[in-house]
C-alpha positions in Angstrom: -48.2 47.7 -42.2 -44.6 48.3 -41.5 -45.2 47.5 -37.8 -47.1 44.4 -38.7 -44.2 43.4 -41.0 -41.7 43.8 -38.2 -43.8 41.6 -36.0 -44.2 39.0 -38.7 -40.4 38.9 -39.2 -39.9 38.0 -35.5 -43.0 35.8 -35.1 -42.3 32.2 -34.0 -45.6 30.6 -35.1 -44.8 27.9 -37.6 -46.7 29.6 -40.6 -44.3 32.5 -40.2 -41.3 30.2 -40.1 -42.4 28.6 -43.3 -43.2 32.0 -44.9 -39.8 33.4 -44.1 -38.2 30.4 -46.0 -40.3 31.5 -49.0 -39.1 35.1 -48.7 -35.6 33.9 -48.7 -36.3 31.6 -51.7 -37.4 34.5 -53.9 -34.6 36.8 -52.6 -37.0 39.6 -52.1 -37.9 39.7 -55.9 -41.0 38.9 -57.7 -40.5 35.6 -59.6 -40.5 35.7 -63.4 -44.0 34.3 -63.6 -45.2 37.3 -61.5 -46.3 35.7 -58.3 -45.4 33.1 -55.7 -47.3 29.9 -56.3 -48.7 27.7 -53.6 -50.2 24.3 -54.5 -52.2 21.5 -53.0 -53.0 18.3 -54.8 -56.1 16.2 -54.9 -56.8 12.7 -56.2 -60.5 12.8 -57.3 -61.2 9.0 -57.4 -62.9 9.6 -54.0 -64.6 12.3 -52.2 -62.8 15.1 -50.3 -61.6 14.0 -46.8 -60.1 15.5 -43.7 -56.6 15.4 -45.1 -57.7 17.6 -48.0 -59.0 20.1 -45.5 -55.9 20.0 -43.4 -53.6 20.5 -46.4 -55.5 23.5 -47.8 -56.0 25.2 -44.4 -52.4 24.8 -43.4 -51.2 26.0 -46.8 -53.5 29.0 -46.5 -52.0 29.8 -43.1 -48.5 29.9 -44.7 -49.8 32.0 -47.6 -51.4 34.5 -45.1 -48.1 34.8 -43.2 -46.2 35.3 -46.4 -48.5 38.2 -47.4 -47.6 40.0 -44.2 -43.9 39.6 -45.0 -43.9 40.5 -48.7 -45.8 42.5 -51.2 -45.1 39.9 -53.9 -48.5 38.6 -55.3 -49.5 35.1 -54.4 -51.7 32.4 -55.9 -53.0 29.1 -54.6 -53.7 26.3 -57.1 -55.8 23.4 -55.9 -54.8 20.8 -58.5 -57.0 17.8 -59.3 -55.2 14.8 -60.9 -58.4 13.9 -62.8 -56.6 12.3 -65.7 -55.9 9.3 -63.6 -57.3 6.0 -64.7 -59.9 4.5 -62.4 -58.2 1.3 -61.0 -61.0 0.1 -58.8 -64.6 0.9 -58.1 -65.1 2.9 -54.9 -67.4 1.4 -52.2 -69.4 4.6 -51.5 -70.9 5.3 -55.0 -74.0 4.1 -56.8 -74.1 2.3 -60.2 -71.0 0.2 -59.4 -71.6 -2.2 -62.3 -71.6 0.7 -64.8 -68.3 2.0 -63.3 -66.7 -1.5 -63.7 -67.3 -1.2 -67.5 -65.2 1.9 -67.5 -62.2 0.8 -65.4 -58.8 2.1 -66.5 -60.3 5.1 -68.3 -59.4 8.7 -67.1 -61.8 9.8 -64.5 -63.1 12.6 -66.7 -63.9 10.1 -69.4 -66.1 7.9 -67.2 -69.9 8.6 -66.8 -71.0 10.1 -63.5 -72.5 7.3 -61.4 -74.5 10.0 -59.6 -76.0 11.2 -62.8 -75.4 14.9 -62.0 -72.2 15.8 -64.0 -70.6 15.0 -67.4 -68.2 12.6 -65.8 -67.2 10.9 -62.6 -64.1 13.2 -62.4 -66.3 16.3 -62.9 -68.6 15.2 -60.2 -65.8 14.7 -57.7 -64.2 18.0 -58.7 -67.5 19.8 -58.1 -67.6 18.2 -54.7 -64.1 19.3 -54.0 -64.9 22.9 -55.0 -68.1 23.0 -53.0 -66.1 21.6 -50.0 -63.4 24.2 -50.2 -65.9 27.0 -50.9 -67.9 26.1 -47.8 -64.9 27.1 -45.7 -64.3 30.3 -47.6 -60.8 29.3 -48.9 -59.3 31.6 -51.5 -57.9 29.3 -54.3 -57.9 28.6 -58.0 -59.1 25.2 -59.0 -57.0 23.5 -61.7 -57.9 20.3 -63.6 -55.2 18.0 -64.9 -57.5 17.1 -67.8 -57.7 20.8 -68.8 -54.0 21.3 -68.7 -53.1 18.1 -70.6 -55.8 18.5 -73.3 -55.4 22.2 -73.8 -51.7 21.7 -74.4 -50.6 23.8 -71.4 -48.3 20.9 -70.4 -47.0 20.3 -73.9 -43.6 22.0 -73.5 -43.0 20.3 -70.1 -44.0 16.9 -71.6 -41.5 17.3 -74.5 -38.9 18.1 -71.9 -39.8 14.9 -70.0 -39.2 13.1 -73.3 -35.9 14.7 -73.7 -34.9 13.9 -70.2 -36.4 10.4 -70.3 -33.2 8.5 -69.5 -32.4 10.7 -66.5 -36.0 10.3 -65.2 -35.8 6.5 -65.6 -32.5 6.5 -63.6 -34.3 8.4 -60.8 -37.4 6.2 -60.8 -36.2 2.6 -61.4 -34.2 2.1 -58.1 -37.5 2.9 -56.3 -39.4 0.1 -58.0 -39.7 -3.6 -57.5 -37.7 -5.6 -60.0 -40.8 -6.9 -61.7 -42.2 -3.4 -62.1 -38.9 -2.1 -63.5 -39.3 -4.3 -66.5 -42.4 -2.5 -67.7 -42.1 1.0 -66.2 -42.3 4.2 -68.2 -43.0 7.7 -67.0 -45.5 8.0 -69.8 -48.9 6.5 -69.6 -50.4 6.5 -73.2 -54.1 6.7 -73.6 -55.2 3.9 -76.0 -56.9 5.5 -79.0 -59.1 2.4 -79.4 -60.3 1.7 -75.8 -59.6 5.0 -74.0 -57.7 3.1 -71.3 -54.8 4.7 -69.5 -52.1 2.1 -70.3 -49.2 1.0 -68.1 -47.0 -0.4 -70.8 -43.3 -0.4 -71.7 -42.2 2.3 -74.2 -40.7 0.5 -77.3 -39.4 3.6 -79.1 -39.0 7.3 -78.5 -38.8 10.0 -81.2 -37.6 13.1 -79.4 -37.6 15.2 -82.6 -41.2 14.2 -83.5 -42.3 14.3 -79.8 -43.8 10.7 -80.0 -43.6 7.4 -78.3 -44.3 3.9 -79.6 -45.9 1.1 -77.5 -48.1 -2.0 -77.9 -51.8 -1.5 -77.2 -54.0 -4.0 -75.5 -54.4 -6.0 -78.7 -50.6 -6.2 -79.3 -50.7 -3.7 -82.1 -47.8 -1.2 -82.3 -49.1 2.4 -81.9 -47.2 5.7 -82.2 -48.7 8.6 -80.3 -47.6 12.2 -79.5 -46.8 12.8 -75.8 -48.6 16.1 -76.1 -52.2 17.2 -76.5 -53.7 14.8 -73.9 -52.6 11.7 -75.8 -50.5 10.7 -72.7 -50.3 11.4 -69.1 -47.5 10.8 -66.7 -47.1 8.4 -63.8 -48.0 10.3 -60.6 -44.5 10.9 -59.3 -43.1 12.1 -62.6 -46.3 14.0 -63.0 -45.8 15.7 -59.7 -42.2 16.7 -60.6 -43.3 17.8 -64.1 -46.1 20.0 -62.6 -43.6 21.7 -60.2 -41.4 22.4 -63.2 -44.2 23.5 -65.6 -46.0 25.8 -63.1 -43.0 27.0 -61.1 -44.6 25.9 -57.8 -42.9 27.6 -54.9 -44.6 25.9 -52.0 -46.3 22.6 -51.4 -46.7 20.5 -48.3 -47.5 16.8 -48.1 -48.0 14.0 -45.7 -45.2 12.1 -44.0 -46.1 9.0 -46.0 -45.0 10.8 -49.2 -41.5 11.8 -48.1 -39.8 9.4 -50.6 -42.2 10.5 -53.3 -41.4 14.2 -52.6 -37.7 13.4 -53.0 -38.2 11.6 -56.3 -40.5 14.3 -57.7 -38.0 16.9 -56.6 -35.1 15.1 -58.3 -37.2 14.9 -61.5 -38.0 18.6 -61.3 -34.3 19.4 -60.8 -33.3 17.1 -63.7 -35.5 19.0 -66.1 -33.9 22.3 -65.0 -36.6 23.4 -62.6 -36.5 24.1 -58.9 -38.4 22.0 -56.5 -40.8 23.9 -54.1 -40.3 24.6 -50.5 -42.7 22.9 -48.0 -42.7 20.3 -45.3 -44.1 16.9 -44.5 -46.8 16.9 -42.0 -47.6 14.0 -39.7 -50.5 11.7 -40.3 -53.6 11.4 -38.1 -54.1 8.5 -35.8 -57.3 6.9 -34.5 -58.1 6.4 -30.8 -56.0 3.2 -30.8 -53.0 5.0 -32.3 -53.3 3.4 -35.7 -52.9 5.5 -38.9 -56.2 6.8 -40.2 -57.1 5.2 -43.6 -59.9 6.1 -46.0 -60.2 2.4 -46.9 -60.5 1.3 -43.3 -62.9 4.1 -42.4 -61.3 4.6 -39.0 -61.0 8.1 -37.6 -63.1 11.2 -38.3 -64.4 12.7 -41.5 -64.8 16.4 -42.0 -68.6 16.1 -42.1 -68.5 14.2 -38.8 -66.5 16.8 -37.1 -68.8 19.6 -38.4 -71.8 17.7 -37.1 -70.6 18.3 -33.5 -68.4 21.5 -33.7 -67.8 24.6 -35.7 -65.2 24.7 -38.6 -63.0 27.1 -36.6 -62.3 24.3 -34.1 -61.2 22.0 -36.9 -58.9 24.7 -38.2 -57.4 25.0 -34.7 -56.9 21.2 -34.6 -55.0 21.5 -37.9 -52.9 24.5 -36.7 -51.6 22.8 -33.7 -48.2 20.9 -34.1 -48.6 19.9 -37.8 -45.3 17.9 -37.6 -46.6 15.8 -34.7 -48.9 12.7 -35.0 -52.2 13.5 -33.4 -55.2 11.3 -32.5 -58.3 12.3 -34.4 -61.4 10.8 -33.0 -64.7 12.1 -31.4 -63.3 12.6 -27.9 -60.9 15.4 -29.0 -63.8 17.6 -30.3 -65.0 19.1 -26.9 -61.4 19.8 -25.8 -60.5 21.5 -29.1 -63.7 23.6 -29.1 -62.8 24.9 -25.6 -59.3 25.6 -26.6 -60.6 27.7 -29.5 -62.8 29.6 -27.1 -59.9 30.2 -24.7 -57.7 31.6 -27.5 -60.6 33.7 -28.8 -61.3 35.2 -25.4 -57.6 36.1 -24.9 -57.1 37.7 -28.3 -58.6 41.2 -27.9 -56.6 42.0 -24.7 -53.2 40.7 -26.1 -50.5 42.9 -27.4 -49.9 42.8 -31.1 -46.8 40.7 -30.4 -48.9 38.1 -28.7 -51.8 38.3 -31.1 -49.7 37.2 -34.0 -48.6 34.1 -32.1 -52.2 33.3 -31.2 -53.8 30.6 -33.4 -56.9 32.9 -33.7 -54.7 35.2 -35.9 -54.0 32.3 -38.3 -57.5 30.9 -38.3 -59.1 34.3 -39.1 -56.3 35.9 -41.1 -55.3 38.4 -38.5 -58.8 39.5 -37.5 -60.7 37.9 -34.7 -64.4 37.6 -35.2 -66.4 40.1 -33.1 -68.3 37.5 -31.2 -67.3 35.7 -28.0 -68.8 33.0 -25.9 -69.4 33.3 -22.1 -69.7 29.5 -21.6 -67.3 26.6 -22.4 -68.4 23.8 -24.6 -67.8 21.4 -21.8 -70.1 23.2 -19.5 -72.8 23.2 -22.1 -72.4 19.5 -22.5 -72.7 18.9 -18.8 -75.7 21.2 -18.7 -77.4 19.1 -21.4 -76.4 16.0 -19.4 -77.8 16.9 -16.1 -80.9 18.4 -17.7 -81.3 15.2 -19.7 -82.6 17.2 -22.6 -82.1 17.7 -26.3 -84.3 20.8 -26.2 -82.6 24.1 -27.0 -85.1 26.2 -25.2 -84.4 24.3 -21.9 -80.7 25.0 -22.2 -81.3 28.7 -23.1 -83.6 29.0 -20.1 -80.6 28.2 -17.8 -78.3 30.5 -19.8 -80.7 33.5 -19.8 -81.2 33.1 -16.0 -77.5 33.0 -15.3 -76.6 35.7 -17.9 -79.6 38.2 -18.0 -79.9 39.8 -21.4 -78.0 37.1 -23.2 -80.0 35.8 -26.2 -79.3 33.6 -29.2 -79.4 36.8 -31.3 -76.8 38.7 -29.5 -74.5 35.8 -28.9 -74.5 33.8 -32.2 -71.4 31.8 -31.4 -73.0 30.6 -28.1 -76.2 29.7 -29.9 -74.3 27.6 -32.4 -72.5 25.8 -29.6 -75.7 25.0 -27.9 -76.9 23.3 -31.0 -73.6 21.4 -31.4 -73.6 20.4 -27.7 -77.1 18.9 -27.9 -76.1 16.8 -30.9 -72.9 15.7 -29.2 -74.7 14.9 -26.0 -77.3 12.8 -27.8 -74.7 10.8 -29.8 -71.8 10.4 -27.4 -72.8 11.2 -23.8 -76.4 9.9 -23.4 -75.7 6.3 -24.6 -72.9 5.9 -22.0 -74.4 7.5 -19.0 -74.3 5.2 -16.0 -75.4 6.6 -12.6 -74.3 4.9 -9.4 -75.9 5.0 -6.0 -74.3 6.9 -3.1 -72.2 4.9 -0.7 -71.6 5.7 3.0 -68.7 8.1 2.3 -70.6 9.9 -0.4 -73.7 10.2 1.8 -71.8 12.0 4.6 -70.1 14.3 2.1 -73.2 15.1 0.1 -75.2 15.9 3.2 -72.4 18.2 4.3 -72.4 19.9 0.9 -76.1 20.5 1.1 -75.7 22.3 4.4 -72.8 24.4 3.1 -74.6 25.4 -0.2 -77.8 26.3 1.7 -75.8 28.6 4.0 -74.1 30.5 1.2 -75.4 34.0 0.5 -77.7 34.3 -2.6 -75.1 36.3 -4.5 -72.2 33.9 -3.9 -70.0 33.7 -7.0 -69.0 30.6 -8.9 -65.5 30.9 -7.4 -67.0 31.0 -3.9 -69.1 27.9 -4.6 -66.0 26.1 -6.0 -64.0 26.9 -2.9 -66.7 25.5 -0.6 -67.0 22.3 -2.7 -63.3 21.8 -2.3 -63.5 22.3 1.4 -66.2 19.7 1.8 -64.2 17.2 -0.1 -61.2 17.8 2.2 -63.2 17.1 5.3 -64.2 13.6 4.2 -62.1 10.4 3.8 -61.8 10.4 0.0 -58.6 9.0 -1.4 -58.0 12.4 -3.0 -60.0 15.5 -4.1 -60.1 13.9 -7.6 -62.0 11.0 -6.1 -64.4 13.5 -4.5 -65.2 15.1 -7.7 -65.4 11.8 -9.5 -68.1 10.8 -6.9 -70.1 13.9 -7.7 -69.9 13.2 -11.5 -70.8 9.5 -11.2 -73.7 10.0 -8.8 -75.2 13.2 -10.2 -74.2 13.2 -13.9 -73.8 9.5 -14.6 -70.3 10.0 -16.0 -66.7 9.7 -14.8 -65.6 13.2 -15.8 -67.4 16.5 -15.5 -67.3 20.3 -15.2 -65.7 22.7 -12.8 -68.4 22.4 -10.1 -68.6 26.0 -9.0 -69.3 27.3 -12.5 -71.7 24.4 -13.2 -73.7 24.9 -10.0 -74.0 28.7 -10.7 -75.2 28.0 -14.2 -77.6 25.2 -13.4 -78.9 27.1 -10.4 -78.1 26.3 -6.7 -81.7 25.3 -5.9 -81.7 22.9 -8.9 -78.4 21.4 -7.8 -79.5 21.0 -4.2 -82.7 19.2 -5.5 -80.4 16.9 -7.5 -78.3 16.0 -4.5 -81.4 15.4 -2.3 -82.9 13.1 -5.0 -79.6 11.1 -5.1 -79.6 10.9 -1.2 -83.2 9.7 -1.4 -82.2 6.9 -3.8 -84.2 8.3 -6.8 -83.2 7.3 -10.3 -81.5 10.4 -11.7 -81.6 9.1 -15.3 -85.3 9.9 -15.4 
């Protein structure tokens, strides 16, 4: 452990940089509450999305790094703001008319449109927990409703009432003039309608712990700010939660930078200490536009996991969290192959290198005991040239090239075969467009046939690759890139493709020669 701690203290990977800030924050001592608290937040008016995954997996990586640097206990709260009033009916739910009848009520006071839980909030909270559990995250789920109604926020809410003027001074400059006239940190819940009200506060009684406001009928009502009778606007609520829980670390998206500053000032005004953390960049779609749940652009977690394993998504989240990254289907194969490359390197690296390897952070310091002898890209191209969605066909090629390799003894490879076939079906097959050979192609392809037929039976993939290069150099292609592009377009029906030596060795030299000869004969390779 001491050696690992020394390595962790010098590690340059960003989770360790973040973790060292936390060690400095606590001064080497256990906080009064007995642990260092990490938090992530979730708005349960909709279903979990890829940003939720990104925030939890990145926070978990920092937590794991901290645990290598310190013996101080840690906890991770995944906090659901399920006291929020439902402002509009989501598009992706059943029973929309029923939901419209309950607009403006707290999510946990609205019937579940799916009919499976006691409320809409409970339904979405269950989806969140199932979502997080499916990835094996270690966390403690926390419900805003539970904290408010059980009185666990009561002391902090009374402190908000005492610091009301200071909080208003912080919040008002951030609001439009019209909103300033009616704004209050407190959102009373109307005893008559159950609605979460955004109304001005007419009177405050700090000693009694109450506020006075007009309800929807114009009647003056006095309510305690405690016991679930009120909740806070989300930015004061965020700051209050940091104060009440003693949150030490929470990251958030770049679009919340101003909100983080406001919540931090509110926490400070109440005598608390805002958490450490950083603002990560947002994801972009293939056109470079910000991904939006309402627009539906970009990728969902479920979509990614249809085509690739969760470890690859964790790698995507690990890489450069402060840089904007495009998140669309084309990045999946590249990310899977990056994961396989890091995984292959890990066992042979020194401890100093291992702790910098993303595999360490994805698997909490221990690489899984399985590897994969083939790249995801090569599997995709194998499916493409074989024109198949049949696993047994792909495994036939694999078992011939790697005798003794089976789905049972290479489970990661077996998973990737399944993913590759689905990706091929949905994204490669619909866009395949074979072209006929031209005069330059014909001469080069004929030359390649002669060269491959003359190679010894035990020629390696590297030897084959060298000969493919040499053939391309002998013919008047604009560049070697154009030579390989010709191979891909004529033989695979696509503009990009695999490293030809490895592909020919896997597909089988006789099969590849047959493919070239069919192309030279003018046959339709799409059949």
